C-alpha positions in Angstrom: 35.2 -0.1 -20.7 37.5 1.6 -18.2 40.7 -0.2 -17.2 42.7 0.9 -14.1 45.6 -0.7 -12.4 47.5 -0.8 -9.1 51.0 -2.2 -8.7 50.9 -4.0 -5.3 53.0 -6.0 -3.0 56.7 -6.7 -2.6 56.9 -8.3 -6.0 55.3 -5.3 -7.7 52.4 -7.1 -9.3 49.8 -5.4 -11.5 46.2 -5.8 -10.3 43.6 -4.7 -12.9 40.2 -3.3 -12.3 37.9 -3.6 -15.4 34.7 -1.6 -15.4 31.8 -1.7 -17.8 30.8 2.0 -17.5 27.3 1.5 -18.8 26.4 -1.5 -16.7 28.4 -0.1 -13.7 29.8 -3.6 -13.1 33.5 -4.4 -12.5 35.9 -7.3 -12.1 39.3 -7.5 -10.4 42.0 -9.4 -12.2 44.9 -10.8 -10.2 44.4 -8.9 -6.9 47.9 -9.8 -5.5 48.2 -7.8 -2.3 47.0 -4.6 -0.5 43.3 -5.4 -0.4 42.3 -2.1 1.2 44.0 -0.2 -1.7 42.2 -2.4 -4.3 38.9 -1.9 -2.5 39.4 1.8 -2.6 39.8 1.5 -6.4 36.5 -0.4 -6.6 34.7 2.2 -4.5 36.1 5.1 -6.5 34.9 3.5 -9.7 31.3 3.6 -8.5 30.8 0.1 -10.0 29.6 -3.1 -8.4 32.3 -5.7 -8.1 30.9 -9.0 -9.6 33.9 -11.3 -9.7 37.6 -11.9 -9.3 39.4 -13.4 -12.3 42.9 -15.0 -11.9 45.3 -15.5 -14.8 47.1 -17.9 -12.5 47.6 -18.7 -8.8 51.2 -17.6 -8.0 51.3 -15.9 -4.6 51.9 -12.4 -5.9 48.6 -12.7 -7.9 46.3 -14.0 -5.2 47.4 -12.4 -1.9 44.4 -10.1 -1.6 41.7 -12.6 -2.7 40.5 -13.7 0.7 40.0 -10.2 2.1 38.2 -9.0 -1.0 35.9 -12.0 -1.1 35.1 -11.4 2.5 34.3 -7.8 1.8 32.4 -8.2 -1.5 31.2 -11.8 -1.5 32.1 -12.4 -5.1 33.1 -15.6 -7.0 36.7 -16.4 -7.8 37.5 -17.7 -11.3 40.6 -20.0 -11.7 41.8 -22.7 -14.1 41.7 -26.0 -12.2 45.3 -26.9 -13.3 46.4 -24.1 -10.9 44.4 -25.4 -7.9 47.5 -26.9 -6.2 49.3 -23.5 -6.3 46.2 -21.7 -5.1 45.6 -24.0 -2.1 49.2 -23.8 -1.1 49.5 -20.0 -1.4 49.7 -19.4 2.3 52.5 -21.8 2.7 54.4 -20.6 -0.4 53.8 -17.0 0.6 55.7 -17.5 3.8 58.8 -18.3 1.7 58.6 -14.8 0.3 57.8 -13.1 3.6 54.1 -12.7 2.6 51.2 -13.4 5.0 48.4 -14.9 2.9 45.3 -16.2 4.7 43.6 -19.4 3.6 41.9 -18.7 0.3 38.2 -19.3 -0.5 37.5 -22.2 -2.9 37.2 -21.0 -6.5 33.6 -21.0 -7.6 34.2 -20.8 -11.4 36.5 -23.2 -13.2 38.0 -21.4 -16.2 38.5 -23.5 -19.4 39.9 -23.0 -22.9 37.6 -21.2 -25.2 35.2 -20.1 -22.4 33.6 -16.6 -22.5 33.6 -14.5 -19.3 31.8 -11.2 -19.0 31.8 -8.0 -17.1 28.6 -6.2 -17.9 28.4 -6.3 -21.7 32.1 -6.7 -22.2 33.1 -10.2 -23.3 36.5 -11.9 -22.9 37.7 -15.2 -24.3 39.8 -17.5 -22.1 42.9 -19.0 -23.6 44.7 -21.7 -21.6 48.4 -20.9 -22.0 50.5 -23.1 -19.6 54.2 -22.7 -19.1 54.8 -20.1 -16.4 52.1 -22.0 -14.4 50.1 -25.1 -15.4 46.8 -23.3 -15.3 47.8 -19.9 -16.7 45.1 -18.2 -18.8 44.7 -15.1 -20.9 41.5 -13.0 -20.9 41.2 -11.6 -24.5 38.8 -8.8 -25.3 38.1 -6.9 -28.5 40.9 -4.4 -28.0 42.8 -5.5 -24.8 44.1 -8.7 -23.3 45.1 -9.4 -19.7 48.1 -11.6 -20.1 49.3 -12.3 -16.6 52.9 -13.5 -16.6 52.9 -15.1 -20.1 54.5 -12.1 -21.8 55.8 -8.7 -20.5 57.1 -5.7 -22.4 60.3 -7.1 -23.9 60.3 -10.3 -21.9 58.3 -13.2 -20.6 57.4 -14.9 -17.3 59.8 -17.2 -15.5 60.0 -20.9 -16.4 62.3 -22.0 -13.6 59.7 -22.1 -10.9 58.0 -25.3 -9.5 55.4 -26.6 -11.9 56.7 -24.3 -14.7 57.2 -26.0 -18.1 59.6 -24.4 -20.6 58.3 -26.5 -23.5 54.7 -25.6 -22.8 55.8 -21.9 -22.5 57.3 -22.0 -26.0 54.0 -23.4 -27.4 52.0 -20.8 -25.5 54.2 -17.9 -26.8 53.8 -19.2 -30.4 50.1 -19.1 -29.9 50.2 -15.6 -28.4 52.1 -14.4 -31.4 48.9 -15.0 -33.5 47.0 -12.4 -31.5 46.0 -9.2 -33.4 49.0 -6.9 -33.7 46.9 -3.9 -32.5 45.8 -5.7 -29.2 46.9 -3.9 -26.1 48.5 -6.3 -23.6 48.1 -5.7 -19.9 50.7 -7.9 -18.1 51.2 -9.0 -14.5 54.4 -7.0 -14.1 55.7 -3.9 -15.8 54.2 -1.5 -18.3 51.5 -2.3 -20.8 52.4 -3.0 -24.4 50.9 -4.2 -27.6 51.4 -7.3 -29.7 52.9 -5.4 -32.7 55.7 -4.0 -30.5 56.4 -7.4 -28.9 56.6 -9.2 -32.2 59.1 -6.6 -33.2 61.3 -6.3 -30.1 60.6 -9.2 -27.7 63.4 -11.8 -28.3 61.2 -14.6 -26.9 58.5 -13.9 -29.5 61.0 -13.4 -32.4 62.8 -16.6 -31.7 66.1 -15.0 -30.7 65.7 -16.2 -27.1 64.2 -19.3 -25.4 62.6 -19.8 -22.0 64.9 -20.9 -19.2 65.1 -24.7 -19.2 64.6 -25.1 -22.9 
């Protein structure tokens, strides 16, 4: 498995390209902006893009979806609890000075415990609300794509519309049970691992609480 990233858009969001090198298949996770740049990543990989997976539907994670679906005709996977945010992305984007076209309807509803695949690589879906009601993780054997649940040394915001600090606390407690060796690829900032976060992240150690708690 080959994982590459591009930090895109005004909010510096991490979009992730995951390639099964043997099957020559790829998925894009959270393509938030700059669709031409992300398409160039796909083309450079030599793999066939098979899907777009969304950890959640905040505007900085979905801004390139429409252009990429038009280009590659691939399905979009989203948890249904984030459909309101997804459908309102063009309106919300204007508040941040972002131009987001109407998004194609998701064609795959993500659910707790579901397995999604790119080639032979399998990822388990965890529903971890708090930052957004339909936030999910994609958990593989050695890596997890964690969106805005947890960052290196911090966590996603819980003072946004539809955020839920109490749900975030529960989701963080659950995330703390992930294997310590698991590499975490977040929606913003550098990658990290669970061992480091359990040691230094005040929100996972219990020293700090999500905003609104």
